[in-house]
TIZA-836022 format. One record per residue: residue in three letters; x, y, z of N, C-alpha, C, O in turn. Coordinates in steps of 0.001 Angstrom, whole numbers, padded with zeros to 6 digits, always signed. Example, Ala and Ser with C-alpha at 12.3 -4.5 7.8 and 13.67 -1.06 7.14 Angstrom:
2
ALA+013190-005690+007800+012300-004500+007800+013200-003300+007800+014236-003319+008465 SER+012850-002250+007080+013670-001060+007140+012900+000030+007870+013409+001138+008039 
//
This chain:
336
UNK-004405+013417-009549-004801+012663-008335-005214+011252-008741-005422+011361-009949 UNK-005458+009930-008374-005543+008324-008811-007049+008654-008929-007635+007683-009407 UNK-007881+009688-008659-009543+009553-008338-009515+010367-009502-010653+010491-009955 UNK-008685+010944-010132-009315+012256-011243-009680+011655-012600-010428+012303-013332 UNK-009107+010195-013084-009568+009927-014198-010431+008789-014391-010611+008426-015554 UNK-011217+007919-013092-012296+007653-012883-013365+008804-012923-014332+008892-013679 UNK-013050+009483-012143-013984+010975-011871-014664+011200-013644-015789+010867-014014 UNK-013634+011818-014445-013840+012152-015757-014294+011240-016632-014962+011604-017600 UNK-013964+009797-016387-014535+008591-017350-016262+008396-017318-017056+007981-018163 UNK-016438+008946-015812-017769+008658-015501-018520+010018-016092-019579+010057-016718 UNK-017857+010864-015795-018673+012361-016273-018899+012109-017323-020069+012455-017484 UNK-018228+011375-018941-018309+011173-020111-019754+010126-020361-020696+010217-021147 UNK-019391+009087-019248-020358+008034-019542-021891+008736-019099-022928+008592-019746 UNK-021792+009251-018270-023107+010453-017565-023603+011745-018597-024680+012341-018599 UNK-022536+011918-019369-023329+013164-020257-023972+012308-021646-024903+012757-022314 UNK-023269+010972-021935-024296+010049-022546-025458+009558-022473-026261+009468-023402 UNK-025605+009214-021354-026693+008692-020072-028165+009695-020712-029217+009521-021327 UNK-027270+010920-019999-028394+012065-020173-029098+012409-021470-030235+012859-021607 UNK-028077+012067-022521-028449+012933-023636-029651+011272-023974-030773+011737-023775 UNK-029777+010247-024227-030228+009165-024422-031045+009223-023779-031812+008298-024046 UNK-031534+010038-022699-032760+009147-021247-033940+008922-021940-034291+009538-022946 UNK-034576+007986-021358-035961+007827-021839-036744+007671-020535-036096+007179-019611 UNK-037990+007991-020291-038374+008567-018995-039972+007738-019392-040373+007321-020478 UNK-040546+007722-018210-042442+007557-018316-043257+008460-018582-042583+009476-018416 UNK-044103+008723-018838-045384+009215-019734-045437+010236-019015-045634+011260-019668 UNK-045306+010428-017514-046044+011286-016555-045756+012585-016954-045077+012648-017979 UNK-046073+013637-016445-045815+014734-016308-045354+015533-014892-044916+016662-014672 UNK-045648+014476-014124-045107+015135-012813-044357+013867-012282-044650+012761-012736 UNK-043362+014023-011293-043215+012439-010690-042582+012949-009278-041988+014021-009156 UNK-042827+011917-008127-042304+011965-006750-041361+011764-006791-040956+011403-007896 UNK-040127+011865-005403-039062+010833-005071-038411+011575-004163-037997+012729-004055 UNK-038454+010024-003191-038303+010589-001708-036646+010204-001379-036113+009194-001840 UNK-036090+010986-000686-034210+010869-000413-034150+010504+000979-033861+011455+001706 UNK-034372+009213+001663-033743+009413+002775-032384+009237+003635-031669+008237+003695 UNK-032220+010517+004300-030666+011157+004616-030539+010561+005797-031297+009671+006186 UNK-029270+011157+006642-029000+011713+008063-029028+012658+008323-029689+013298+007505 UNK-028647+013244+009102-028947+014339+010075-028501+015520+009129-029424+016048+008509 UNK-027397+015954+008946-026257+016990+008908-026839+016745+006762-026346+017507+005930 UNK-027109+016448+006647-026778+016781+004844-028489+017638+004364-028771+017775+003174 UNK-029539+018168+005586-030600+019049+005073-030248+019858+004023-030812+019914+002930 UNK-029214+020535+004424-028989+021785+004000-028181+021808+002379-028086+022665+001500 UNK-027621+020213+002552-026554+020085+000946-027771+019621-000140-027896+019961-001316 UNK-028628+018717+000678-030050+018125-000110-030890+018997-001234-031128+018913-002439 UNK-031262+020059+000082-032190+021539-000565-031563+021455-001430-031790+020596-002282 UNK-030590+022280-001523-029853+022991-002661-029838+022206-004166-030311+022423-005282 UNK-029122+021306-003609-029424+019984-004717-030614+019779-005435-030866+019752-006639 UNK-031532+019590-004048-032660+018754-005403-033285+020474-006239-034236+020534-007018 UNK-032968+020920-006069-033791+022240-006705-032984+022403-008160-033315+022748-009295 UNK-031468+021871-007372-030755+022219-009164-030989+020773-010149-031041+020788-011379 UNK-031095+019704-009390-031574+018211-010377-032782+018560-010408-033179+017626-011105 UNK-033964+019340-010150-034790+019592-010790-034935+020080-011865-035487+019589-012849 UNK-034313+021359-011709-034319+021907-012991-033559+021562-014327-033574+022155-015406 UNK-032884+020414-013929-032228+019788-014695-033620+018852-015221-034359+019235-016129 UNK-033729+018108-014783-034399+017195-014935-035733+017515-015690-036090+016701-016542 UNK-036286+018309-015526-037218+019519-016020-036824+019778-017566-037444+019368-018547 UNK-035971+020341-017554-034862+020677-019082-034840+019829-019938-034996+020014-021145 UNK-034580+018503-019210-034156+017208-020065-035518+016036-020384-035525+015129-021217 UNK-036423+016361-019577-037560+015060-020197-038864+016005-020325-039821+015383-020787 UNK-039201+017716-019946-040371+017940-019398-041295+017902-018443-042403+018432-018514 UNK-040641+016963-017074-041224+016102-016137-040916+017297-015089-039825+017845-014927 UNK-042045+017555-014460-042136+018395-012915-041772+017098-012229-042171+015955-012452 UNK-040763+017645-011181-040681+016919-009960-040570+017075-009166-040093+018195-008985 UNK-040795+016378-008063-041195+016668-006412-040304+016020-005711-040289+014921-006266 UNK-039502+015979-004797-038402+015724-003911-038508+016317-002819-038641+017499-002500 UNK-038398+014872-001995-039015+015223-000766-037878+014403+000068-037423+013322-000304 UNK-037570+014950+001014-036082+014847+002158-036702+014025+003569-037776+014332+004084 UNK-036020+013195+003950-036392+012826+005250-035016+012669+005658-034165+012251+004873 UNK-034674+013091+007247-033122+013147+007979-033465+012853+008973-034537+013276+009406 UNK-032483+011821+009853-032552+011391+011157-031053+010956+011779-030026+011515+011393 UNK-031054+010018+012669-030134+009536+013061-029649+008877+011427-030404+009205+010511 UNK-028577+008082+011097-028656+007112+010060-029191+005794+010542-030234+005346+010064 UNK-028599+005235+011357-029152+003558+011735-030794+003817+012008-031413+002888+011489 UNK-031717+004803+012672-032885+004598+012546-033469+004744+011428-034566+004233+011202 UNK-032629+005673+010321-033064+006439+008917-033221+004551+008255-034201+004194+007601 UNK-031984+003541+008637-031950+002247+007666-033150+001603+008254-034179+001321+007639 UNK-032943+001431+009325-034717+000761+010009-035790+001048+009582-036651+000231+009255 UNK-035924+002766+009506-037151+002930+008996-037480+002261+007193-038447+001612+006795 UNK-036327+002714+006473-036574+002058+005323-036859+000426+005594-037821+000005+004952 UNK-036364-000295+006212-036582-001874+006225-037829-002059+006539-038501-002997+006110 UNK-038342-000952+007510-039604-001548+007972-040798-000795+006978-041990-000925+007256 UNK-040409-000117+005972-041775+000238+005023-041768+001794+004889-042799+002452+005021 UNK-040213+002497+004545-040692+003942+004330-039975+003584+003242-039089+002736+003140 UNK-040638+004611+002111-040715+004207+000694-039364+005088-000118-039389+005660-001208 UNK-038207+004942+000875-037355+005389+000044-037216+005014-001348-037166+003832-001686 UNK-037131+006298-002440-035976+005602-003767-035096+005879-003511-034473+005720-004561 UNK-034030+006446-002396-032792+006913-002529-032679+006666-001003-033586+006854-000192 UNK-031230+006144-000690-031307+006610+000299-029238+006797+000512-028381+005991+000153 UNK-029061+008100+001182-028279+009155+001297-027275+009077+002486-026634+010017+002957 UNK-027257+007229+003045-027055+007270+005024-025729+007871+005120-025018+008276+004200 UNK-025531+007868+006226-023825+008409+006717-022465+006947+006021-021391+006997+005421 UNK-023245+005970+006494-022073+004808+006577-022353+003744+005935-023498+003297+006002 UNK-021303+003065+005119-022145+002242+004152-022622+000693+005053-023276-000143+004430 UNK-022318+000485+006204-022912-000385+007145-024652-000329+007148-025430-001233+006841 UNK-024937+000988+007584-026050+001276+007623-027190+001023+006481-028369+000679+006572 UNK-026084+001434+005007-027137+000669+003905-026975-000775+003429-027673-001442+002666 UNK-025717-001105+004180-025969-002936+003880-027057-003286+004408-027858-003960+003760 UNK-027349-002836+005905-028771-003563+006094-029803-003422+005487-030882-003870+005874 UNK-029613-002733+004375-030898-002690+003757-030961-003827+002717-032010-004245+002227 UNK-029830-004242+002459-029698-006066+001776-029873-006557+002454-030888-007184+002151 UNK-029365-006992+004039-028916-008022+004755-030374-008013+005664-030769-008993+006294 UNK-030939-006970+005611-032503-007193+006915-033396-006866+006145-034487-006693+006688 UNK-033344-006692+004917-035013-006118+004145-034637-006844+002547-035651-007144+001917 UNK-033702-007057+002056-033346-007525+000730-034193-006126+000010-035226-006242-000649 UNK-033641-005085+000243-034268-004256-000822-033456-003133-002151-033858-002185-002826 UNK-031970-003987-002007-030922-003771-002887-030008-004831-002933-030159-005533-001933 UNK-028980-005313-003790-028697-006059-004010-027537-005525-003077-027324-004421-002576 UNK-026530-007348-003019-025442-007132-002135-024076-006172-002739-023196-005711-002012 UNK-024138-006037-003984-023350-005228-004431-023408-004097-004839-023031-003667-005929 UNK-023945-003487-003874-024646-002252-004249-023727-001070-004613-024080-000202-005411 UNK-022152-001075-003795-021334-000585-004193-020582+000295-005187-019924+001327-005317 UNK-021280-001149-006027-019989-001469-007334-020873-000812-008332-020636-001053-009516 UNK-022034+000124-007979-022919+000501-008771-022529+001803-009804-022701+001978-011011 UNK-021834+002738-008577-021519+003999-008573-020121+004360-008733-019516+003289-008705 UNK-019277+005328-008888-017203+005606-008698-017376+005955-006974-018208+006550-006290 UNK-016280+005330-006758-016069+005440-005334-016680+004623-004534-017310+005169-003628 UNK-016698+003521-004575-017854+002972-003970-019131+003254-003461-019736+002902-002448 UNK-019406+004028-004483-021019+004500-004439-020355+006287-003210-021082+006711-002310 UNK-019673+006611-003373-019757+007566-002318-019232+008792-003090-018088+008999-003494 UNK-020550+009704-003222-019670+011234-004344-019125+012125-003319-018593+013106-003837 UNK-019079+012119-002097-018272+012451-001271-017975+012540+000337-018722+011960+001126 UNK-017087+013136+000687-016228+012427+001995-016758+013923+003106-017168+015074+002958 UNK-016438+013030+004142-016007+013807+005273-015093+013529+005973-014050+013001+005588 UNK-015442+013940+007424-014661+013461+008270-015071+014317+009779-015722+015360+009721 UNK-014603+013734+011116-015120+013970+011968-013776+015434+013041-012609+015137+013295 UNK-014362+016723+013406-013688+017250+014031-014384+018105+015443-015607+018235+015497 UNK-013583+018603+016439-013750+019038+017396-014637+020388+017612-014032+021393+017987 UNK-015502+020431+017478-016199+021702+018045-016189+022148+019196-016532+021235+019947 UNK-015906+023392+019950-015305+024341+021095-016183+025053+021099-017027+025048+020203 UNK-016210+025913+022193-016734+026901+022506-015485+027888+022046-014306+027697+021749 UNK-016460+029181+022152-015558+030374+021426-014596+030615+022467-014795+030910+023646 UNK-013336+030411+021733-011867+030894+022525-011153+029748+022855-009968+029901+023152 UNK-011711+028444+022865-011414+026918+023109-010926+027462+025145-009785+027636+025572 UNK-012251+027588+025948-011767+028033+026799-011087+027101+027711-010278+027522+028538 UNK-011474+025442+027564-010874+024573+027965-009686+024318+027344-009271+023336+027959 UNK-008749+024637+026372-007822+024754+025617-007759+023341+024836-006653+022978+024437 UNK-008929+022493+024587-008941+021175+023982-008375+021410+022429-008755+022125+021502 UNK-007544+020686+022558-006577+020927+021180-006668+019512+020216-006720+019449+018988 UNK-006667+018245+021360-006474+016680+020241-007703+015755+021377-008147+016232+022421 UNK-008060+014327+020799-008570+013715+021582-008665+013117+022780-009602+012478+023257 UNK-007141+013499+023423-006598+012963+024698-007207+014204+025702-007054+014187+026924 UNK-007728+014988+025165-008169+016326+026070-009422+015676+026370-009514+015696+027597 UNK-010611+015012+025785-011575+014849+025809-012075+013481+026814-013150+012885+026749 UNK-010875+013206+027776-011098+012311+028847-010862+012851+030076-011053+012170+031084 UNK-010422+014128+030148-010109+014781+031374-010988+015123+032392-011841+015820+031842 UNK-011243+015025+033520-011991+014851+034256-013022+016533+034098-014243+016539+034256 UNK-012160+017882+033752-013103+018852+033734-013912+018879+032396-014762+019767+032467 UNK-013947+018156+031092-014558+018095+030591-015746+017627+029624-015179+016719+029016 UNK-016808+017678+029202-018314+017491+029369-018179+017214+027536-017779+018158+026854 UNK-018447+016221+027030-018561+015556+025731-019958+015648+024953-020922+015424+025685 UNK-020256+015926+023642-021570+016265+023301-021265+014924+022081-020251+015148+021420 UNK-021830+013901+021796-022106+013421+020800-023312+012339+020708-024108+012087+021612 UNK-023275+011799+019513-024884+011570+019519-024904+009631+020143-023881+009241+020707 UNK-025874+008805+019998-025473+007283+020187-025054+006744+019154-025700+007015+018142 UNK-023942+005870+019005-023284+005034+017794-024584+004122+017624-024674+003399+016632 UNK-025856+004165+018844-026662+002252+018310-027988+002852+017051-028717+002217+016288 UNK-027810+004534+017349-028819+005558+016121-027973+006308+014952-028650+006961+014157 UNK-027104+006293+014836-026188+007720+014276-025087+007021+013437-024172+006222+013636 UNK-025506+007564+012624-024056+007207+011590-022806+007486+012151-021855+006744+012396 UNK-023028+009054+012362-021849+009991+012920-021034+009828+014144-020009+010424+014475 UNK-021922+008588+014950-021984+008913+016259-020710+007776+016077-019812+007784+016919 UNK-020681+007031+015208-020069+005680+014513-018602+006022+014255-017553+005672+014796 UNK-018867+006740+013351-017636+007761+012930-016386+008287+014217-015174+008092+014301 UNK-017355+009006+015078-016705+009998+016088-015971+008651+017277-014805+008744+017660 UNK-016624+007823+017586-016331+006003+018258-014640+005620+017722-013531+005633+018255 UNK-015273+005245+016178-013793+004873+015687-012766+005437+015309-011812+004818+014837 UNK-012816+007137+015511-012160+007712+015550-011334+007761+016333-010125+007556+016224 UNK-011984+008059+017241-011729+008143+018603-010771+006758+019179-009606+006990+019502 UNK-011193+005641+019265-010706+004641+019239-008950+004447+018534-007956+004267+019238 UNK-008947+004535+017117-007892+004412+016374-007441+005111+016795-006415+004521+017134 UNK-007239+006933+017414-006220+007443+017905-005957+007082+018955-004973+007743+019288 UNK-006288+006254+019924-006009+005832+021105-005593+004776+020947-004976+004815+022011 UNK-005384+003932+020615-004764+002355+019936-003408+003314+019255-002463+002972+019966 UNK-003059+003985+018581-002071+004198+017863-001021+005177+018645+000108+005434+018229 UNK-001635+005707+019932-000762+006719+020662-000432+006092+022342+000314+006416+023266 UNK-001745+004731+022020-001029+004129+023988-000997+002813+023853-000903+002062+024824 UNK-001089+002312+022338-000685+000597+022100-001876-000261+022453-002189-000341+023641 UNK-002648-000981+021437-003416-001843+021259-004763-001045+022252-005041-000070+022951 UNK-005374-002552+021561-006860-002071+021778-007298-002081+023592-007861-001274+024330 UNK-006882-003025+023719-006870-002361+025479-006965-001296+026010-007747-000939+026891 UNK-005936-000579+025341-005837+000746+025612-006689+001810+025398-006967+002825+026035 UNK-007097+001249+024163-008128+002168+022939-009865+001829+024081-010743+002631+024397 UNK-009786+000972+024263-010944+000468+025203-011309+001695+026258-012073+002660+026280 UNK-010241+001043+027181-010114+002124+028863-010495+003612+028015-011553+004159+028326 UNK-009586+004279+026903-009583+005290+026993-010943+005882+026387-011380+006927+026868 UNK-011725+005142+025184-012633+005277+025104-013851+005448+026048-014727+006300+025900 UNK-013789+004509+027056-014797+004093+028057-014673+005694+029237-015517+006307+029891 UNK-013817+005792+029117-013390+007261+029993-014174+008726+029339-014738+009594+030005 UNK-014009+008682+027880-014483+009061+026662-015715+009692+027073-015944+010887+027257 UNK-016875+008147+027249-018226+008214+026945-018599+008615+028306-019732+009051+028510 UNK-017421+008464+029614-018342+008520+031105-018204+010408+031515-018704+010999+032472 UNK-017092+011128+030059-017632+012367+030326-018615+013103+029434-018686+014331+029383 UNK-019490+012127+028621-020843+012613+027972-021979+012581+028458-022615+011542+028286 UNK-022559+013607+029160-023834+013685+029631-025152+013445+029149-026127+013570+029891 UNK-025243+013116+027981-026189+012887+026934-026555+012129+025558-026391+012907+024618 UNK-026854+011269+025277-026577+010845+023585-027879+011254+023184-028913+010996+023800 UNK-027771+012018+021938-028879+012201+021557-028955+011041+020038-028011+010514+019450 UNK-030433+010940+019752-030629+010004+018374-029665+010311+017255-029276+009308+016656 UNK-029124+011631+016777-028691+011585+015840-027876+013187+016191-027958+013836+017233 UNK-027197+013478+015095-025568+014315+014615-026776+015585+015382-026680+016227+016428 UNK-027711+015556+014471-028391+017224+014331-028657+017575+015939-028052+018577+016319 UNK-029588+016804+017082-029684+016737+017832-028447+017051+019071-028680+017593+020151 UNK-027667+016766+018799-026580+016420+019612-025976+018366+018910-025442+019283+019535 UNK-026285+018297+017832-025708+019992+017946-026370+021215+018567-025884+022296+018901 UNK-027457+020805+018623-028338+021788+019114-028446+021422+020834-028807+022268+021652 UNK-028162+020375+021106-027706+020213+022372-026571+021204+022988-026697+021710+024103 UNK-025683+021379+022319-024540+021828+022269-024681+023134+022287-024702+023873+023271 UNK-024780+023407+021148-024943+025185+020555-026253+026031+021012-026170+027248+021181 UNK-027322+025404+021179-028561+026296+021585-028904+025354+022984-029982+025715+023457 UNK-028443+024546+023554-028854+024087+024860-026912+024793+025399-027342+025827+025911 UNK-026578+024819+025441-024969+025113+025886-024788+023634+026993-024528+023623+028196 UNK-025002+022643+026191-024401+022007+027418-023046+021410+026556-022807+021376+025349 UNK-022266+020949+027770-021161+020629+026771-019732+021788+026486-019883+022931+026054 UNK-018486+021213+026818-017692+021723+026047-016978+021559+025039-016114+022388+024753 UNK-017218+020324+024209-016769+020039+022942-018014+019178+022910-018670+018642+023804 UNK-018155+019228+021271-019087+018324+020455-018053+017847+019015-017417+018441+018144 UNK-018369+016303+019429-017728+015216+018389-018499+015492+016740-019178+014508+016449 UNK-018529+016496+015735-019055+016844+014472-018452+016150+013606-017256+015861+013634 UNK-019238+015844+012790-019110+016095+011070-018776+017750+010804-019234+018765+011330 UNK-017600+017498+009568-016546+018311+009803-017588+019236+008894-017383+020432+009099 UNK-018585+018997+008003-019782+020274+007609-020412+020776+008468-020800+021933+008310 UNK-020608+020313+009237-022121+020444+010292-020859+021583+010979-021115+022730+010614 UNK-019720+021512+011779-018934+021988+012349-019058+023524+011720-019009+024526+012433 UNK-019236+023556+010192-019070+024999+009549-020417+025622+009874-020553+026840+009995 UNK-021546+024629+010032-022711+025530+009936-022970+025532+010772-024129+025946+010807 UNK-022425+025179+012219-022629+025938+013361-021751+027436+013620-022384+028280+014254 UNK-020839+027684+013332-019752+028573+012652-020202+029545+012105-019815+030700+012280 UNK-021132+029156+011332-021926+030420+010393-023336+031154+011295-023737+032301+011491 UNK-023798+029698+011702-025210+030567+012734-024383+030942+014344-024487+032043+014885 UNK-023849+030170+014727-023296+030481+016346-022161+030769+016438-021520+030440+017436 UNK-021372+031761+014981-020148+032813+015134-019496+032890+016494-018519+032253+016889 UNK-020226+033800+017145-019824+034341+018491-019844+033410+019555-019747+033875+020691 UNK-019977+031883+019376-020136+031021+020530-019474+029757+020274-019432+028903+021159 UNK-018964+029573+019153-018368+028382+018868-017209+028605+017910-017183+029651+017261 UNK-016177+027628+017765-015050+027452+017259-014777+026005+017076-015481+025254+017750 UNK-013665+025330+016094-014021+024370+016078-012334+024110+015860-011587+025065+015648 UNK-011853+022759+015936-009993+022474+015789-010304+021239+015333-011262+020590+015753 UNK-009383+020798+014312-008803+019782+013808-008158+018940+014343-006989+018931+013957 UNK-008527+017857+015433-007260+016602+015764-006564+016665+015016-006558+017393+014024 UNK-005317+015358+015598-003769+015011+015105-004086+014072+014191-003285+013772+013306 UNK-005469+013416+014314-005628+012074+013507-007300+011801+013181-008000+011374+014099 UNK-007843+012044+011955-009329+011388+012580-009400+010297+011277-008389+009924+010683 UNK-010650+009895+010973-010957+009028+010031-012205+009445+008912-013234+010120+008934 UNK-011373+008527+007832-011958+009662+006522-013582+008866+006545-013745+007647+006607 UNK-014371+009610+006496-015817+009028+006797-016473+009376+005211-016707+010428+004617 UNK-016598+008229+004941-017519+007807+003270-018693+007684+003593-018936+006667+004243 UNK-019725+008509+003330-021056+008482+002814-021439+007944+002058-020975+008370+001001 UNK-022393+006797+001845-022639+006565+000994-023954+006507+000184-024849+006746+000995 UNK-024414+006328-000878-025585+006360-001447-026379+005356-002643-025731+004659-003423 UNK-027467+005399-002638-027420+003897-003011-029328+003661-003465-030189+003581-002588 UNK-029580+003603-004683-030841+003370-005000-031755+002050-004451-031306+000925-004226 UNK-032800+002383-004339-032972+001097-003524-034421+000771-004282-035547+001264-004340 UNK-033612-000494-004888-034736-001185-005849-035625-002149-005948-035864-002723-007011 UNK-036316-002466-004600-037335-002930-004766-038626-001986-004962-039649-002157-005626 UNK-038049-000552-003847-039193+000653-003869-039444+001048-005383-040549+000836-005885 UNK-038224+001728-006240-038184+002230-007193-039001+000960-008553-039822+001400-009357 UNK-038715-000064-008558-039276-000862-009740-040897-000744-009022-041848-000445-009744 UNK-041042-000956-007856-042717-001152-007682-043455+000171-007786-044667+000107-007990 UNK-042836+001460-007664-043451+002683-007860-043033+003345-008990-043375+004512-009183 UNK-041890+002357-010251-041892+003004-011595-040584+004205-011425-040504+004941-012409 UNK-039876+004401-010652-039155+005292-010434-037763+005277-010698-037018+006231-010476 UNK-037409+004161-011184-036265+003881-011711-034548+005078-012174-033374+005278-011865 UNK-035752+005544-013172-035268+006449-014289-034714+007433-013518-033517+007591-013278 UNK-035914+008278-013031-035551+009102-012359-034320+008867-011074-033579+009842-010948 UNK-034117+008020-010394-034098+008114-009309-032706+007503-009525-032117+007624-008450 UNK-032074+007024-010240-030797+006557-011436-029650+007603-011579-028427+007691-011466 UNK-031143+008613-012007-030415+010120-012458-030334+011122-011463-029993+012185-011982 UNK-030461+011189-010579-030722+011456-009252-029020+011107-008800-028095+011761-009280 UNK-028839+010135-007950-027965+009764-008140-026397+009570-008973-025311+009357-008434 UNK-026637+009692-010178-025844+010144-011470-025432+011720-010961-024354+012100-010503 UNK-026216+012208-011114-025968+013889-010828-025288+014086-009639-024377+014905-009755 UNK-025381+013762-008886-024343+013835-007492-022464+014142-007582-021646+014654-006818 UNK-022386+013308-009375-020721+013408-009773-020551+014193-010866-019615+014152-011664 UNK-022137+015395-010868-021255+016111-012128-020852+017160-011643-021151+017237-010451 UNK-020086+018352-012174-019428+018573-011951-020533+020096-010767-020165+020664-009738 UNK-021626+020222-011422-022742+021305-010704-022740+020532-009478-022286+021110-008491 UNK-023017+019740-009386-023456+018898-008097-022198+019008-007092-022155+019722-006090 UNK-021284+018238-007522-019704+019193-006909-019096+020143-006540-018143+020288-005774 UNK-019714+020825-007145-019453+022031-006320-020499+022557-005683-020108+023634-005233 UNK-021657+022377-005388-022134+021984-003898-021951+021865-002792-021952+022517-001748 UNK-021624+019984-003513-021579+019595-002493-020290+020797-001500-020494+021283-000387 UNK-019102+020973-002330-017692+021565-001465-018535+022957-000959-018006+023358+000077 UNK-019625+023777-001343-019993+024619-000715-020546+024408+000345-020430+025164+001309 UNK-021198+023407+000345-022046+022691+002103-021126+021904+002931-021499+021030+003713 UNK-019472+022373+002658-018449+022031+003274-018635+020406+003423-018487+020079+004600 UNK-018848+019572+002773-018538+018048+002354-017565+018265+001102-017782+019079+000205 UNK-016258+017257+001193-015461+017138+000566-016001+016529-000767-016473+015393-000743 UNK-015951+017226-001900-015795+016676-003099-014921+015461-003449-013920+015123-002817 UNK-015495+014756-004693-014515+013618-005228-013935+014537-006758-012774+014399-007145 UNK-014596+015139-007244-013604+016206-008429-012583+017243-008732-012457+018431-008439 UNK-012244+016814-009073-010390+017645-008835-010992+018831-008879-010620+019638-008027 UNK-012238+019339-010014-011914+021025-009879-012692+021383-008979-012748+022606-008848 UNK-013698+020441-007894-014298+021374-006667-012936+021226-005284-012777+021898-004265 UNK-012178+020091-005823-011721+019961-004644-010453+021389-004397-010160+022088-003427 UNK-010067+021329-005543-008771+022880-005934-010037+023770-006053-010237+023017-007007 UNK-010990+024543-006035-011428+025073-005686-011989+025422-003852-011881+026456-003194 UNK-012433+024412-003578-012906+024791-001822-011308+023715-000813-011463+023032+000199 UNK-010057+023937-001521-008856+023330-000869-008655+024102+000719-008417+023531+001783 UNK-008820+025440+000495-008677+026461+001759-009510+025570+003021-008983+024832+003853 UNK-010858+025871+002883-011854+025653+003664-011919+024225+004359-012353+024057+005499 UNK-011354+023049+003397-011230+021673+003245-009876+021663+003027-009390+021730+001898 UNK-008919+021542+004539-007309+021063+003955-007229+019504+004071-008048+018585+004049 UNK-005964+019613+004195-005101+017924+003721-005399+017446+005212-005339+018315+006082 UNK-005598+016625+005447-005331+016336+006951-004760+014744+006956-004911+014006+005983 UNK-004150+014372+008073-004080+012976+008140-005627+012417+008617-006320+012936+009492 UNK-005920+011397+007923-007238+010566+007940-006631+008944+007741-005644+008565+007109 UNK-007342+008387+008309-007280+006721+008167-008759+006103+007830-009814+006615+008204 UNK-008664+005164+007220-009976+004590+006975-010081+003243+006988-009229+002363+006861 UNK-012091+003186+007283-012483+001930+007948-011798+000771+008434-011554+000194+009494 UNK-011485+000629+006560-010796-000893+006157-009411-000764+006549-008972-001772+007103 UNK-008474+000350+006393-007528+000312+007229-007168-000170+008514-006230-000923+008779 UNK-008100+000392+009386-008403+000341+010975-008622-001165+011528-007934-002004+012109 UNK-010159-001043+010961-010647-002182+011535-011686-002782+010529-012894-002920+010721 UNK-010879-003148+009288-011009-004034+008612-012384-004090+007885-012754-005125+007330 UNK-013250-002776+007902-014612-002478+006693-015858-002622+008112-015602-003200+009168 UNK-016720-002184+007900-017921-002311+008227-018579-003292+009464-019009-003249+010616 UNK-018316-004213+008314-018750-005317+009030-018369-006109+010168-019031-006874+010869 UNK-016786-005658+010216-016236-006190+011356-016441-004846+012238-016893-005195+013329 UNK-016306-003682+012185-016540-003059+013200-017622-002821+014162-017646-002323+015288 UNK-018468-003302+013424-019697-003053+013765-020299-004823+014101-021310-005025+014772 UNK-019787-005513+013730-019443-006613+014604-018887-006904+016472-019208-007489+017506 UNK-018128-006235+016030-017336-005988+017105-017143-005048+018408-016677-005122+019545 UNK-017988-003820+017286-018347-002853+018608-019559-002256+018734-019520-001237+019425 UNK-021066-002671+018118-021702-001637+017337-023035-003057+018082-023936-002787+018877 UNK-022841-003973+017708-024057-005143+017865-024489-004895+019151-023884-003892+019529 UNK-025273-005322+020073-025849-006093+020751-024901-006676+021800-024861-007892+021613 UNK-024000-006263+022982-023287-006613+023156-021580-006426+023418-020685-006858+024145 UNK-021795-005512+022346-020661-005050+021481-019431-004564+022665-019556-004585+023889 UNK-018428-004201+021995-017686-002938+022709-018442-002275+023573-018723-002369+024768 UNK-018831-001247+022253-019723-000063+023057-020577+000050+024503-020580+000756+025512 UNK-021359-001205+023901-022133-001736+025274-021552-002086+026533-022059-001860+027632 UNK-020039-002867+026224-019733-003089+027264-019068-001946+028547-018932-002034+029767 UNK-018699-000661+027300-018238+000413+027941-019022+001362+028084-018336+002370+027910 UNK-020224+001701+028332-021082+002716+028175-021897+001898+029067-022323+000749+028957 UNK-022037+003047+030251-023354+002688+031185-024177+003843+031505-023796+004774+032215 UNK-025692+003720+030775-026300+004960+031393-026463+005764+032801-026522+005054+033805 UNK-026492+006287+032865-026539+007504+033914-027829+007535+034629-028045+008403+035474 
//
């Protein structure tokens, strides 16, 4: 694969970085990862693994803290003063806001790590009730009058923006043009009874409160629901979906103030190691390394996916058209 060589090159560089790592003299140190809703389980296990590696290499005890919520809200919290060392948000557009609205990171932050600072990817799938009683197979089933859709609010949730854009591009390709896509997405949101602020809230609404017929979900969240509520839910892959690329970033202004740059950088670097890539696949995210991709190929099948750049010209353009105040989403969604 074309990503194999850069990954191996980075892994070799990372080994050298670890071997020559110099850190501060403290015997203990604390780090805060501000992330989005569905990464709780992944980072709980990742943090345990990284803390052991850090201890073995530096002798330091490391306290790792996690904060989770809707990606847009999390970005705003960092801008407003939440003392994050690293941000592992749902989309690059939310991380960009840390530069444009807070000057917390440099403009070219995505160039600092491989794959535009996205150590894993995901996509959007359709979670349905067990046995799929409404026979939901693809995006166009979501606008039927007998179907209720659960999805979070794209004003606050990164996952919700992926959902919205995946539906938009499906309709644009199938029915022809943005006007038809806007009509389609408007009908879809007319079938949404409630907009939670984040993906985990929508997951609870669907699986625990039993609202809706279909839940627009991160792929990894769909697997978690299947594990926990296997007698209640199934999920199906639509004919086409979006390549979701959750980005990670070191928060320069905060780590320099706190003196945590070395450990924060090592934390993000560790996401690209084979140990972490295996954990990423274990938690149903799509890893970047060829080895982990091969190991989890059966549970993470190859799909027809388009990128945000291909379909919308990148996050800046997509956000300006669809998600700013007065944008397409505000035009199509009327609160009940």
